[in-house]
Structure formats: structure tokens, C-alpha cells
C-alpha positions in Angstrom: 17.9 1.2 31.1 16.3 0.5 27.7 18.1 -1.7 25.2 19.1 -0.4 21.8 15.9 -0.2 19.7 14.3 -3.3 18.4 14.9 -2.6 14.7 18.0 -4.6 13.8 18.4 -4.5 10.0 22.0 -4.0 9.0 20.8 -2.2 5.9 17.5 -0.8 4.8 16.7 1.6 1.9 13.1 2.5 2.4 11.1 4.7 4.8 7.4 4.9 5.5 5.9 8.0 7.2 2.4 7.8 8.6 0.1 10.8 8.7 -3.1 9.6 10.4 -5.3 12.7 10.0 -8.3 12.7 7.7 -11.1 15.3 7.1 -13.6 12.3 7.3 -13.5 8.6 7.7 -14.6 6.4 4.8 -16.9 3.6 5.7 -14.6 1.0 4.3 -11.4 2.3 5.9 -9.6 -0.2 8.3 -6.4 1.9 8.7 -5.1 3.9 11.7 -6.7 7.2 11.0 -8.0 10.2 13.0 -11.0 11.9 11.5 -11.8 15.5 12.6 -8.9 15.6 15.0 -6.8 18.4 13.3 -6.1 20.1 16.7 -3.6 17.4 17.4 -1.6 17.8 14.2 1.2 19.9 15.7 1.7 17.7 18.8 1.6 14.6 16.6 4.2 16.1 14.2 6.5 16.9 17.2 6.3 13.3 18.4 6.9 12.0 14.9 10.1 14.1 14.7 11.1 12.9 18.1 10.7 9.3 17.0 12.8 9.9 13.9 15.6 11.7 15.9 15.6 9.0 18.6 15.9 6.2 16.1 18.8 7.9 14.4 20.5 8.5 17.8 20.4 4.9 18.8 20.7 3.1 15.4 24.3 2.0 15.3 24.9 2.1 11.5 26.3 4.4 8.9 24.0 7.0 7.3 21.5 4.9 5.3 21.1 5.4 1.6 17.4 5.8 0.9 15.8 4.6 -2.4 12.1 5.1 -1.5 10.0 7.1 0.9 6.3 6.9 1.2 4.0 9.3 3.0 0.8 7.3 3.8 -2.2 7.7 5.9 -4.7 8.8 6.8 -4.7 11.7 4.4 -1.1 13.0 3.9 -2.3 15.7 1.6 -3.7 17.4 4.7 -0.2 17.6 6.3 0.3 21.4 6.8 3.0 22.7 4.4 5.4 24.0 7.1 5.2 20.7 9.1 5.7 18.5 6.0 8.7 20.5 4.8 10.1 20.2 8.3 9.7 16.4 8.2 11.3 16.2 4.8 14.2 18.3 5.9 14.8 16.1 9.0 14.7 13.0 6.8 17.2 14.4 4.3 19.5 15.4 7.2 19.3 12.0 8.8 19.4 9.7 5.8 21.3 9.7 2.5 18.9 10.7 -0.3 20.0 10.7 -4.0 18.7 11.9 -7.3 16.7 8.8 -8.0 15.1 8.4 -4.6 11.4 7.8 -5.1 9.4 10.0 -2.8 5.6 9.3 -2.8 2.8 11.1 -1.1 -0.8 9.9 -1.0 -3.4 12.5 -2.1 -7.1 12.7 -1.6 -8.8 14.8 -4.3 -10.4 17.9 -2.7 -7.7 18.2 0.0 -4.9 19.7 -2.2 -4.3 22.7 -4.4 -1.8 23.7 -7.2 0.4 25.7 -4.8 0.9 22.6 -2.6 1.8 20.4 -5.6 4.4 23.0 -6.6 5.8 23.2 -3.1 6.0 19.4 -2.8 7.9 19.1 -6.1 10.4 21.7 -5.0 10.8 19.8 -1.7 11.7 16.6 -3.5 8.4 14.7 -3.7 8.3 13.1 -7.2 5.4 10.7 -7.1 1.7 11.1 -6.3 -0.6 8.3 -5.3 -4.1 9.7 -5.9 -7.1 8.1 -4.2 -9.6 8.4 -7.0 -11.5 5.2 -6.1 -14.5 6.0 -8.4 -15.8 8.8 -10.6 -19.4 8.4 -9.4 -20.0 10.9 -6.7 -23.2 9.3 -5.3 -21.6 5.9 -4.9 -18.6 7.4 -3.1 -20.7 9.6 -0.8 -22.8 6.6 0.2 -19.5 5.3 1.7 -18.7 8.6 3.2 -15.9 9.3 0.7 -16.6 13.0 0.4 -14.8 14.0 -2.8 -16.2 14.7 -6.3 -15.4 13.8 -9.9 -14.8 17.5 -10.4 -12.1 17.4 -7.6 -10.3 14.6 -9.4 -10.5 16.2 -12.8 -9.2 19.5 -11.5 -6.2 17.8 -9.8 -5.4 16.0 -13.1 -5.3 19.3 -14.9 -2.5 20.8 -12.9 -0.6 18.1 -11.0 1.2 16.7 -14.1 2.7 20.1 -14.7 4.8 19.6 -11.6 5.1 15.9 -11.0 5.4 13.4 -13.9 5.0 10.1 -11.9 1.3 9.9 -11.0 -0.6 6.8 -9.8 -4.3 6.5 -9.2 -6.1 4.1 -6.9 -9.4 2.6 -7.9 -11.9 0.4 -6.0 -13.7 -2.3 -7.9 -17.0 -3.5 -6.5 -18.4 -0.3 -5.0 -22.2 -0.7 -4.7 -24.3 1.0 -7.3 -21.5 1.2 -9.9 -22.5 -0.8 -12.9 -20.2 -2.7 -15.2 -20.9 -0.1 -17.9 -20.0 2.7 -15.6 -16.8 1.0 -14.6 -15.9 0.6 -18.2 -16.7 4.3 -18.8 -14.6 5.4 -15.9 -11.5 3.4 -16.9 -11.8 4.5 -20.5 -11.6 8.1 -19.2 -8.9 7.5 -16.7 -6.4 5.9 -19.1 -6.4 9.1 -21.1 -5.0 11.1 -18.1 -1.2 11.7 -18.0 -0.7 8.9 -15.4 1.9 6.2 -15.2 0.4 3.7 -12.7 -3.0 2.3 -11.8 -3.9 0.3 -8.7 -7.2 -1.6 -8.8 -8.4 -3.0 -5.4 -11.4 -5.1 -4.7 -13.8 -3.5 -2.2 -13.0 -5.4 1.0 -15.3 -5.5 4.0 -13.1 -5.2 7.1 -14.5 -6.0 10.6 -15.7 -3.2 12.8 -15.9 -0.7 9.9 -19.1 1.1 9.1 -19.3 -0.8 5.8 -19.1 -4.1 7.8 -22.1 -3.3 9.9 -24.1 -1.9 6.9 -23.5 -5.1 5.0 -24.4 -7.3 8.0 -27.6 -5.4 8.5 -28.6 -5.6 4.8 -28.4 -1.8 4.4 -25.7 -2.2 1.7 -25.7 -4.9 -1.0 -22.4 -5.9 -2.5 -22.0 -7.0 -6.1 -22.0 -10.7 -6.9 -18.8 -12.7 -7.3 -19.6 -13.2 -11.0 -19.8 -9.5 -11.4 -16.4 -9.0 -9.8 -14.8 -11.7 -11.9 -16.2 -10.2 -15.1 -15.0 -6.7 -14.1 -11.6 -7.9 -13.2 -11.0 -9.9 -16.4 -12.2 -7.0 -18.5 -9.9 -4.6 -16.6 -6.9 -6.8 -17.1 -7.5 -7.0 -20.9 -8.4 -3.3 -21.3 -5.4 -1.9 -19.3 -3.1 -4.2 -21.2 -4.4 -2.9 -24.5 -3.7 0.7 -23.2 -0.1 0.0 -22.4 -0.4 -0.8 -18.6 1.5 -3.9 -17.7 0.0 -6.0 -14.9 2.9 -6.8 -12.5 0.9 -7.6 -9.4 -2.6 -8.8 -8.7 -3.9 -5.2 -8.2 -1.2 -3.1 -9.9 -0.7 -2.0 -13.5 2.0 0.3 -14.8 3.5 1.8 -17.9 7.1 0.7 -18.7 9.6 1.6 -16.0 7.0 3.0 -13.7 6.4 0.1 -11.3 6.0 1.2 -7.6 9.5 0.8 -6.3 8.3 1.4 -2.7 5.6 -1.3 -2.8 8.1 -3.7 -4.4 10.1 -3.4 -1.2 7.2 -4.9 0.7 6.6 -7.6 -1.9 10.3 -8.6 -2.0 10.3 -8.7 1.9 13.2 -6.3 2.1 13.8 -4.3 5.3 12.1 -0.9 5.8 11.7 1.5 8.6 8.3 3.1 9.4 7.6 6.1 11.6 4.3 7.3 13.0 1.1 6.2 14.7 0.5 2.5 14.1 3.3 2.3 11.5 4.7 -1.1 10.7 8.4 -1.9 10.2 10.3 -5.0 9.0 14.0 -5.7 9.7 14.2 -8.9 7.7 13.4 -11.2 10.6 10.9 -9.3 12.8 7.7 -7.3 12.1 7.0 -4.4 14.4 4.0 -2.1 14.8 4.0 1.2 16.7 1.3 2.2 19.2 -2.1 2.9 17.7 -3.2 5.0 20.6 -2.2 8.7 20.0 -1.5 9.4 23.7 0.7 6.3 24.1 2.5 7.0 20.9 3.4 10.5 22.0 4.5 9.3 25.4 6.8 6.6 23.9 8.2 8.5 20.9 11.4 9.5 22.8 12.1 6.0 24.3 15.2 4.3 22.9 13.0 1.3 21.8 10.6 3.8 20.2 6.8 3.6 20.4 6.8 -0.1 19.3 3.7 -1.9 20.7 4.1 -5.3 18.9 7.2 -7.1 17.8 6.9 -10.5 16.2 9.8 -12.7 15.1 8.5 -14.8 12.1 8.7 -18.6 12.1 10.0 -20.6 9.1 6.4 -21.5 8.2 5.3 -17.8 8.3 8.3 -16.8 6.1 7.4 -19.6 3.6 3.8 -18.5 3.5 4.7 -14.9 2.9 7.1 -15.7 0.1 4.5 -17.8 -1.6 1.6 -15.4 -1.2 3.6 -12.4 -2.3 5.3 -14.2 -5.1 2.0 -15.6 -6.6 0.4 -12.2 -6.5 3.2 -10.9 -8.8 4.0 -11.6 -12.4 7.5 -12.9 -11.4 5.9 -15.7 -9.5 7.1 -17.8 -6.5 10.2 -20.0 -6.5 9.6 -23.7 -5.9 12.7 -23.8 -3.7 11.2 -21.1 -1.4 8.1 -23.3 -1.0 9.8 -26.6 -0.2 12.8 -25.4 1.8 12.8 -27.3 5.2 10.0 -29.6 4.3 10.2 -33.4 4.5 9.9 -35.6 1.4 6.3 -36.6 2.1 5.1 -33.0 2.4 7.0 -32.1 -0.8 5.2 -34.9 -2.7 1.8 -33.7 -1.5 2.6 -30.2 -2.6 3.8 -31.3 -6.0 0.6 -33.3 -6.5 -1.5 -30.2 -5.7 0.6 -28.0 -7.9 0.1 -30.5 -10.8 -3.7 -30.4 -10.2 -3.7 -26.6 -10.2 -1.7 -26.6 -13.5 -4.2 -29.0 -15.0 -7.1 -26.8 -13.9 -5.5 -23.8 -15.7 -5.0 -21.9 -12.5 -1.2 -22.0 -12.4 1.9 -22.5 -14.5 5.2 -24.1 -13.5 8.2 -23.2 -15.6 11.8 -23.7 -14.6 10.8 -24.2 -10.9 8.8 -20.9 -10.9 5.1 -21.0 -10.1 2.8 -18.3 -11.5 -0.9 -17.8 -11.4 -2.8 -17.6 -14.6 -5.4 -14.8 -15.2 -8.0 -17.3 -14.0 -5.9 -18.1 -11.0 -5.3 -14.6 -9.8 -9.0 -14.2 -9.1 -8.9 -17.0 -6.6 -5.4 -16.5 -5.2 -6.6 -17.0 -1.6 -8.2 -20.3 -2.4 -5.1 -21.5 -4.1 -2.9 -20.7 -1.1 -5.4 -22.6 1.1 -5.2 -25.6 -1.3 -1.4 -25.6 -1.1 -1.8 -26.1 2.7 1.0 -23.8 3.7 
């Protein structure tokens, strides 16, 4: 007999649904994604619904009120319409949605049409996260991102007619994109009817095609100085255009922060379904099977298709709170940093914080630590210096 499933949060208000299918795999992508495997969409969808239904059957709580839902991937905009509507119907039947529930779907330009956007809006999707990344076709194609500037511009012509809350993702540091081109693209993008912009540094993840191309010298990455200059300019420019920076990589117009991502940053519980999807119940982090066959086989088990379950230590919790807090404009609470530490360790931390403040990398006001504009660029180094 299996025990009641591992997820033990008494209350959670956010759901993540993973759709792993992609028409192609970008060279920089580290995520659980299946490129060119569309023949498995139906069987995967069936397993996903089984996982959701099994969870509801064994989760001994009242019907949960849901504030945010996020369809991520992969490329969720390739989710066949009838299957996506089926999933949304199951979720609405199983959980308590309300008029302000934020429902986001990730969209890759070139994989969606106006009829789909209309259908999504009628089904309750009210936020789009569009993977623009760059407006330079050649630079994207060199990383196997097979979309075009035309695809993006067409999407931006009709999508706002149906969905008001649109976010775009951009990648800073793509090879062969000059500083001037980056400025040109952002100047154009802020004129679109969008509410949110995420700007991520190009990251080289192990075992990706980009990783091997960089290691072999086939791809040359921009210098650190170039990245810092681009980032500082981006912060100032977006602020001048009415986009408030509320997290290291995220900028939004007033009242349009990503409510779903804020759940992650606040370390609130959330339940995730799908291949390789990660859940958090407030104490433990869990990840589903990444292997499609194993995921399908385990979808109906009472414990679900969970492959990894890790209960966080006090030190891990402290580190998460500090890292997530310092990435955000709200900062990290001093009490969260020092809780449980002996007096000597607190003194060492206080000394390092004082040094960081004197170096202009951090501020400390009313026992709240915040990174300065200069500090945000070297956040990882600051965390290391704090020795947490």
C-alpha cells in the first residue's frame, strides 16, 4: 500500500502545469523538453490528467482556492486546443478558481495564431508570457531559436485585442547582438502594449549545445563589461519608460508584477503537475520523473510520479530566503539571516554586511538588506561573501 501522497501543504494557492513539447530545442535550453516528439502529446496529456485526478483523490483538504496558474514548458502554445481546454476544465472542476485568478501561458512566436488567443481568453487564460528573446533573426537562429522578428510583430498586433496582460522575455548577452542593437530592440519593445518585461542573462548550462559550442570556441560570449553596461542601461531605460524593477530580472508597469513568480520568491507552497515538474509544500521540494515512460507509469500512483523529495535544512532555508530576498526590491530581512546562528557567526555576518554597505553594494535600513544597482550585478558573489 502506498501512503497518502508526499505533498503535505495544508494550504496552497498556485498551480504549475508543465507541457514539455517543443517544435525544436534551443541550444541554451536546460529545461525538461521534448523536441520533435509530438506523437506522444495525447498519451502525455492523458497521464497529466491522471496525475491531477489522483492528487485530488488523495489530497485530504477542502477544495483549494487558486490565485495563480502557470502553463510552462517546453512550448505550451503547441498544446492542442482540445487537450488544453480539457486540462483547464479539469482544473476548474478540481480547484476553486475566482475572477482574479491569474492564468498564464508561455508562448513562442510562430507557434500560435489569432484564433488560439481568442480561444484561450474565452477559456480563462488572462496573461501571456511571450518568449521574444531577441529581435535579431540571425542571432536567434544561430542558437536554434527558429522564430522571426515578423512572428513577434504579428503576435503583438492581435494578441492585445484579446488579452490585456502581456509579458515578454528577453535574453541579454546573445552573441552577435551589439549594444546599439540591444538599445534599438528595447526602444521598440517598450512601445508595444505590454505590461511586463523579463530580462535574463544568457546562461550557459552544462550539457546543452551552447555549453559545448562555447567550450570548443565555436561561440564567443560577450565580455563581463559589455553585460554590465547593457544591464545598467536597461535598468535606467526601463525605469524612464514606466517599468519598475521589482526583481533582478523583472520589470513591470504598476500593478502588473507577476503574481505567480512572486509565489516562488516568497517561498509559498505550490503544486506542480507534469513531466519533471517541481512542487513545494513549505518544507519539502519535490520533482516529478523526467523520463516520459516512467512519468506515465507512475501518474496514477497515490504518491504521484515524484522522483525526488528533499526536506530542506535550516541552512538551506536561510540561504533561500536571503538569495530570493536580495534579488527583489523588497530585500532580505536581517532576522531571517541570523535566526539560529550563534553570536560569533552573527558578528562575522554583521562585519561583512558593513563592508558591503561601505562598498556601495548593499544598503541596510530598518534591519532590511537590499542590493544597490551595482550590487545586483554581482549578487552571486555577494551571497558567497556572506558565507551562508
